[in-house]
PASEVEX-434996 format. One line per field, with one value per residue (C-alpha): residue number from 1; x, y, z. Coordinates in Angstrom, 1 decimal. Layout:
# residues N
i	NUM; ...;
u	X; ...;
v	Y; ...;
w	Z; ...;
This chain:
# residues 330
i	1; 2; 3; 4; 5; 6; 7; 8; 9; 10; 11; 12; 13; 14; 15; 16; 17; 18; 19; 20; 21; 22; 23; 24; 25; 26; 27; 28; 29; 30; 31; 32; 33; 34; 35; 36; 37; 38; 39; 40; 41; 42; 43; 44; 45; 46; 47; 48; 49; 50; 51; 52; 53; 54; 55; 56; 57; 58; 59; 60; 61; 62; 63; 64; 65; 66; 67; 68; 69; 70; 71; 72; 73; 74; 75; 76; 77; 78; 79; 80; 81; 82; 83; 84; 85; 86; 87; 88; 89; 90; 91; 92; 93; 94; 95; 96; 97; 98; 99; 100; 101; 102; 103; 104; 105; 106; 107; 108; 109; 110; 111; 112; 113; 114; 115; 116; 117; 118; 119; 120; 121; 122; 123; 124; 125; 126; 127; 128; 129; 130; 131; 132; 133; 134; 135; 136; 137; 138; 139; 140; 141; 142; 143; 144; 145; 146; 147; 148; 149; 150; 151; 152; 153; 154; 155; 156; 157; 158; 159; 160; 161; 162; 163; 164; 165; 166; 167; 168; 169; 170; 171; 172; 173; 174; 175; 176; 177; 178; 179; 180; 181; 182; 183; 184; 185; 186; 187; 188; 189; 190; 191; 192; 193; 194; 195; 196; 197; 198; 199; 200; 201; 202; 203; 204; 205; 206; 207; 208; 209; 210; 211; 212; 213; 214; 215; 216; 217; 218; 219; 220; 221; 222; 223; 224; 225; 226; 227; 228; 229; 230; 231; 232; 233; 234; 235; 236; 237; 238; 239; 240; 241; 242; 243; 244; 245; 246; 247; 248; 249; 250; 251; 252; 253; 254; 255; 256; 257; 258; 259; 260; 261; 262; 263; 264; 265; 266; 267; 268; 269; 270; 271; 272; 273; 274; 275; 276; 277; 278; 279; 280; 281; 282; 283; 284; 285; 286; 287; 288; 289; 290; 291; 292; 293; 294; 295; 296; 297; 298; 299; 300; 301; 302; 303; 304; 305; 306; 307; 308; 309; 310; 311; 312; 313; 314; 315; 316; 317; 318; 319; 320; 321; 322; 323; 324; 325; 326; 327; 328; 329; 330;
u	0.0; 1.9; 1.4; 2.2; 4.8; 3.6; 6.9; 10.6; 12.3; 15.5; 17.2; 18.4; 20.8; 20.0; 20.7; 18.1; 19.6; 17.7; 16.6; 18.6; 15.4; 14.4; 15.7; 18.1; 19.9; 23.2; 22.4; 22.8; 22.1; 20.0; 21.0; 17.9; 17.2; 14.4; 13.1; 11.0; 9.1; 10.5; 9.2; 6.3; 7.9; 7.6; 4.1; 2.6; -1.0; -1.5; -3.4; -0.3; 0.6; 4.1; 5.9; 8.0; 4.9; 2.5; 3.7; 3.7; 2.1; 4.7; 5.4; 7.6; 9.1; 10.7; 13.1; 13.3; 15.6; 19.1; 18.3; 19.3; 17.0; 18.6; 17.2; 13.7; 14.6; 12.1; 9.2; 10.5; 11.0; 7.5; 5.9; 7.9; 7.0; 3.3; 3.8; 4.8; 7.8; 9.4; 11.5; 13.7; 16.5; 19.3; 20.4; 24.1; 24.8; 26.1; 23.3; 20.1; 17.3; 14.2; 10.7; 9.6; 12.8; 12.2; 8.5; 9.6; 11.7; 8.7; 7.4; 10.9; 11.4; 8.0; 8.9; 12.2; 10.7; 8.1; 11.0; 12.7; 9.6; 9.7; 13.4; 14.0; 17.6; 16.5; 16.1; 12.8; 11.5; 7.7; 8.1; 6.3; 2.6; 2.7; -1.1; -1.1; 1.2; 1.3; 3.6; 4.9; 7.5; 8.6; 9.0; 9.9; 9.5; 5.9; 5.4; 6.9; 4.5; 1.6; 2.7; 3.0; -0.5; -1.9; 0.0; 0.2; -2.9; -0.9; -0.7; -3.6; -2.7; -0.4; 0.8; 2.4; 4.6; 4.8; 4.9; 6.2; 5.0; 6.5; 8.5; 10.4; 13.4; 11.4; 8.5; 5.9; 7.1; 7.3; 10.3; 8.6; 4.9; 2.5; 1.6; -1.4; -2.8; -2.2; -4.1; -7.1; -7.3; -7.8; -10.5; -8.2; -7.9; -4.6; -3.4; -1.3; 0.7; 2.0; 4.2; 2.6; 5.5; 6.3; 9.5; 11.7; 11.7; 7.9; 6.8; 3.3; 1.5; 3.5; 3.0; 0.7; -2.4; -2.3; -2.1; -5.1; -7.0; -6.4; -7.3; -10.5; -13.2; -12.0; -8.6; -7.0; -5.0; -3.2; -0.9; 1.8; 1.5; 4.9; 6.9; 9.0; 9.7; 13.0; 11.4; 10.1; 13.5; 16.6; 20.0; 23.5; 24.0; 25.5; 23.2; 20.2; 21.2; 21.7; 18.3; 16.5; 18.1; 17.2; 13.7; 12.7; 12.4; 9.4; 9.1; 8.4; 11.5; 12.4; 11.6; 8.2; 7.4; 8.3; 6.2; 3.2; 3.6; 3.9; 0.5; -1.7; 0.6; -0.1; -3.8; -4.0; -2.2; -4.1; -7.3; -6.3; -3.8; -4.5; -6.8; -7.2; -10.8; -10.1; -9.0; -12.2; -11.2; -7.7; -9.3; -11.4; -8.4; -6.6; -9.4; -9.5; -5.8; -6.3; -8.9; -6.5; -3.7; -6.0; -7.1; -3.5; -2.8; -0.2; -2.1; -5.1; -7.0; -9.3; -11.1; -12.3; -16.0; -18.2; -20.0; -16.8; -15.7; -14.9; -14.6; -17.1; -19.5; -16.9; -15.6; -19.1; -19.6; -16.3; -16.8; -13.7; -13.3; -14.4; -13.7; -16.3; -15.1; -14.5; -11.1; -10.4; -10.8; -13.2;
v	0.0; 3.1; 5.9; 9.5; 11.0; 14.4; 14.9; 14.5; 13.1; 13.2; 11.0; 12.2; 10.3; 11.0; 9.3; 8.5; 8.2; 5.5; 6.8; 5.3; 4.3; 2.1; -1.5; -1.3; -4.7; -2.8; -0.4; 3.3; 4.9; 3.9; 5.2; 6.4; 6.7; 9.3; 9.7; 12.8; 14.4; 17.5; 20.1; 19.0; 17.2; 18.3; 17.6; 17.4; 18.5; 22.1; 20.8; 18.9; 20.3; 21.8; 19.5; 22.4; 24.1; 21.2; 18.4; 14.8; 11.7; 9.4; 5.7; 3.7; 1.0; -2.1; -4.4; -8.1; -9.9; -8.4; -6.9; -3.4; -0.4; 0.2; -3.1; -1.6; 1.8; 1.4; 1.3; 4.4; 6.2; 5.2; 6.5; 9.7; 10.4; 10.3; 12.7; 10.5; 10.8; 7.3; 6.5; 3.4; 2.2; -0.3; -2.3; -3.2; -6.5; -8.3; -7.1; -9.1; -7.1; -9.2; -8.2; -6.7; -4.6; -3.1; -2.4; -0.5; 1.8; 3.3; 5.8; 7.3; 7.4; 9.2; 11.7; 12.3; 12.8; 15.2; 17.2; 17.3; 18.8; 21.6; 22.3; 25.0; 23.8; 20.2; 19.1; 17.7; 21.0; 21.2; 18.3; 15.5; 15.1; 12.8; 12.8; 10.6; 7.6; 4.2; 1.2; -1.1; -3.9; -7.1; -10.5; -9.9; -6.2; -7.0; -8.6; -5.5; -3.3; -5.4; -5.3; -1.5; -0.9; -3.3; -1.6; 2.1; 4.3; 6.8; 4.3; 4.5; 2.0; -0.9; -2.7; -6.1; -7.5; -11.3; -11.1; -13.9; -14.4; -16.8; -19.7; -22.6; -20.3; -17.6; -19.4; -17.2; -15.6; -12.2; -11.4; -12.6; -11.9; -13.2; -10.4; -12.4; -12.6; -8.9; -8.1; -10.1; -7.8; -4.5; -3.0; -1.6; -3.3; -4.0; -4.7; -7.7; -8.7; -12.2; -14.5; -17.2; -19.5; -20.8; -22.0; -22.0; -18.2; -17.9; -21.3; -22.5; -21.7; -18.4; -16.7; -14.3; -16.5; -16.8; -13.0; -12.7; -15.0; -12.5; -9.2; -7.2; -6.4; -3.9; -5.6; -6.6; -9.6; -9.7; -12.6; -12.2; -15.7; -16.0; -14.4; -16.1; -14.5; -12.9; -11.5; -8.5; -6.7; -6.0; -6.7; -6.8; -9.8; -12.4; -11.7; -11.8; -15.0; -16.6; -15.3; -16.5; -20.0; -20.3; -18.8; -20.4; -17.9; -17.8; -16.7; -13.0; -10.8; -8.8; -5.6; -6.8; -8.2; -4.9; -3.0; -5.2; -4.8; -1.0; -0.5; -1.8; -0.1; 3.3; 2.6; 1.5; 4.4; 6.7; 5.5; 5.8; 8.6; 11.0; 14.0; 14.4; 14.8; 12.7; 9.6; 7.7; 8.0; 6.7; 3.7; 2.8; 2.9; 0.6; -2.0; -1.8; -2.6; -5.5; -7.0; -6.8; -8.4; -11.2; -11.9; -12.0; -14.6; -12.6; -11.9; -12.9; -10.5; -11.0; -8.6; -9.3; -8.4; -7.3; -4.3; -2.3; -3.3; -0.2; -1.7; -4.6; -2.8; -1.9; -5.5; -6.8; -4.5; -5.6; -9.3; -9.7; -12.3; -11.6; -13.7; -13.9; -12.5; -15.6; -15.4; -18.5; -18.4; -15.5;
w	0.0; -1.2; 1.2; 0.2; 2.6; 4.0; 5.9; 5.6; 8.7; 10.7; 13.3; 16.7; 18.9; 22.6; 25.9; 28.6; 32.1; 33.9; 37.3; 40.2; 42.0; 39.1; 38.6; 35.7; 35.4; 35.8; 32.9; 33.7; 30.4; 27.4; 23.9; 22.2; 18.5; 17.9; 14.4; 14.1; 11.2; 9.7; 7.3; 4.9; 2.0; -1.6; -2.9; 0.6; 0.9; 2.1; 5.2; 6.4; 9.9; 10.4; 12.8; 13.9; 15.4; 16.1; 18.4; 17.0; 18.5; 19.9; 19.0; 21.3; 19.2; 20.8; 19.0; 19.1; 21.5; 21.2; 17.8; 17.1; 16.7; 13.3; 12.0; 12.2; 10.7; 7.9; 10.4; 12.1; 8.8; 7.6; 10.8; 10.9; 7.2; 8.3; 11.2; 14.2; 16.4; 17.0; 20.1; 20.1; 22.4; 22.4; 25.5; 25.9; 24.2; 27.3; 29.5; 29.8; 31.5; 32.0; 30.8; 34.2; 34.4; 30.9; 31.7; 34.8; 32.7; 30.9; 33.5; 33.8; 30.1; 29.6; 32.3; 30.7; 27.3; 28.8; 30.3; 27.0; 25.3; 27.9; 27.6; 25.0; 24.7; 23.7; 20.1; 21.3; 22.5; 21.7; 19.3; 21.2; 22.1; 25.0; 25.3; 22.2; 22.7; 21.0; 21.3; 18.7; 18.5; 17.0; 18.7; 22.3; 21.5; 20.5; 23.9; 25.6; 23.5; 24.8; 28.4; 28.2; 26.8; 29.4; 32.3; 31.5; 31.1; 29.0; 26.1; 23.7; 21.0; 20.3; 17.1; 17.6; 14.9; 15.2; 19.0; 21.2; 24.8; 27.3; 26.0; 27.5; 27.8; 29.6; 31.5; 33.1; 36.3; 38.1; 35.9; 32.7; 33.0; 30.3; 27.8; 26.6; 30.1; 30.5; 27.3; 28.6; 31.5; 29.6; 27.4; 24.7; 21.3; 19.6; 16.1; 15.2; 12.1; 12.3; 10.2; 8.2; 8.8; 12.3; 13.7; 16.8; 17.0; 17.1; 18.6; 18.6; 21.8; 22.3; 18.9; 17.2; 17.1; 20.9; 21.2; 18.8; 21.1; 24.0; 22.4; 22.6; 20.1; 17.5; 17.2; 13.9; 13.0; 9.6; 8.6; 6.0; 4.6; 3.0; 5.9; 8.6; 12.0; 10.8; 7.7; 9.6; 10.0; 7.9; 9.5; 8.1; 5.7; 8.0; 10.9; 8.6; 7.0; 10.4; 11.6; 8.5; 8.9; 12.6; 12.3; 8.9; 6.1; 3.7; 0.1; 0.8; 0.8; 3.8; 2.0; 0.9; 4.4; 6.1; 3.5; 4.1; 7.9; 7.7; 6.0; 8.8; 11.4; 9.8; 9.5; 13.1; 14.6; 12.2; 13.7; 17.3; 17.5; 14.6; 14.7; 11.0; 9.7; 6.6; 8.6; 7.5; 3.9; 4.7; 6.6; 3.6; 1.4; 3.8; 3.8; 0.0; 0.0; 2.4; 0.1; -2.9; -0.9; 0.3; -3.3; -4.3; -1.7; 0.2; 3.4; 5.5; 7.6; 10.6; 12.9; 16.4; 16.1; 18.9; 20.3; 20.3; 16.8; 14.8; 11.3; 11.3; 9.0; 6.5; 6.5; 5.9; 3.0; 1.4; 2.0; 4.2; 6.9; 10.5; 13.6; 16.4; 19.7; 21.8; 23.5; 25.5; 29.2; 29.5;
């Protein structure tokens, strides 16, 4: 789904000092990659807001286990080109913070970002709208994105890219809480894009179908049928080859898979975080795109229907699939 790009974008390198009162797993500072929209791009519509004067909604994007933020740069750039500010971080390679530790960093990070928006010497001065926050992530990062929306009232929307919950290596515990159980306890929907090909990196019983069983009415679930778990990022050649071998690669290229995953991400955050009056038209274009991709055999799409479902009527009109709202255990 080709999106016009209202904005150019730039990347900032900043450092977040983890508060001493917060469990840090021995990490004092987190290097941040912040991708922000810049001036409206050539050919942008006249109504496009100026990101220099209008603060941008914020997306916190979490990487897969020990994968670098740079491997997900296409997502950050795609979001920034549509007017979002994207915040990512990298943890030191030899440090292994558990899930609960990383979840505990979020309040301090949001407070620090708020202070940056109020500091006229900061490159983030007046650039972030922290009343409109979403989370996104891949693999373990998708799990973290889910835990954050479940546990923090400031988060309004979440987009999970082939998320993975507890596995045999990280069984459920206080240090590794279940994101699927956390999602069952909230009334916010979430969007999921999963891989059509399973493997040891997204094992059955911990992968995206389990997350979909836990989410609320109004949630989306798209599967990229020819994608493996490692198809959703782009790493240097040797690392990518190893990840593709370990996680089982499909027929879709990395570039195509990322492009397919970006389209519902933009539509989802547009629905929940944007204030544009023409968002309904953009949503209809997205569902028309979904129908074409389904007919081409590249994706499948399901919607959790129910009283809160936002798009059931459109799906019915277009003849797309819907899944009745019947999460297990409720």
